[in-house]
C-alpha positions as CSV (number, residue, x, y, z in Angstrom):
1,M,107.6,148.9,87.0
2,V,110.3,151.7,86.9
3,S,111.9,152.2,90.4
4,D,113.1,155.8,89.7
5,I,110.8,157.2,87.6
6,P,107.5,158.2,89.9
7,L,104.9,157.0,87.6
8,T,101.4,156.2,88.8
9,P,100.3,152.6,88.7
10,A,98.0,153.6,86.0
11,E,100.7,155.1,83.9
12,Q,103.0,152.1,84.3
13,R,100.4,149.9,83.0
14,V,99.8,152.1,79.9
15,S,103.6,152.5,79.6
16,A,104.0,148.6,79.9
17,L,101.2,148.2,77.0
18,L,103.0,150.9,75.0
19,L,106.3,149.0,75.2
20,Q,104.3,146.1,73.7
21,G,103.6,148.3,70.7
22,L,100.0,148.6,71.2
23,S,98.2,151.8,69.7
24,N,96.6,154.2,72.2
25,R,93.0,152.9,71.0
26,A,94.3,149.2,71.6
27,I,95.6,150.1,75.2
28,A,92.3,151.7,75.8
29,E,90.4,148.4,74.8
30,R,92.8,146.2,76.8
31,L,92.5,148.3,80.1
32,V,88.6,149.3,79.4
33,I,89.5,152.9,79.5
34,S,89.0,155.5,77.0
35,H,91.6,156.2,74.4
36,R,91.7,160.0,75.7
37,T,92.8,158.6,79.2
38,V,95.4,156.6,77.7
39,E,96.6,159.7,75.8
40,C,96.8,161.5,79.2
41,H,98.7,158.8,81.2
42,I,101.4,159.0,78.3
43,S,101.3,162.8,78.1
44,R,102.1,162.3,82.1
45,A,104.7,159.8,81.7
46,L,106.4,161.6,79.1
47,A,106.4,165.0,81.2
48,K,107.8,162.8,84.1
49,T,110.6,161.0,82.6
50,G,111.6,164.1,80.1
51,C,110.9,161.9,77.0
52,V,109.9,163.7,74.0
53,N,107.7,160.8,72.2
54,R,106.3,157.4,72.4
55,L,109.4,155.6,70.9
56,E,111.8,157.2,73.7
57,L,109.5,156.4,76.3
58,A,109.1,152.8,75.4
59,L,113.1,152.7,75.1
60,R,113.7,154.3,78.7
61,M,111.2,152.0,80.1
62,L,113.3,148.9,78.6
63,T,116.6,150.3,80.0
64,M,115.2,151.0,83.5
65,P,115.3,148.4,86.3
66,S,111.9,147.3,87.4
67,T,110.5,146.6,90.6
68,P,109.3,143.1,91.7
69,A,106.0,142.3,91.1
């Protein structure tokens, strides 16, 4: 999804759903994982990108070029 941020595929999937405005529980239901796993993926994505909150991460994901699917 984002070429210059070393997110794992799982972190990318969670971040994409975060960008759609879904809550942690909604993301968990959509991906069939626990909400705690979603929290961990978001936490790692925040640390890797230097973002301080979900909104900043979502905005960063919007402004970064995506890789072809």
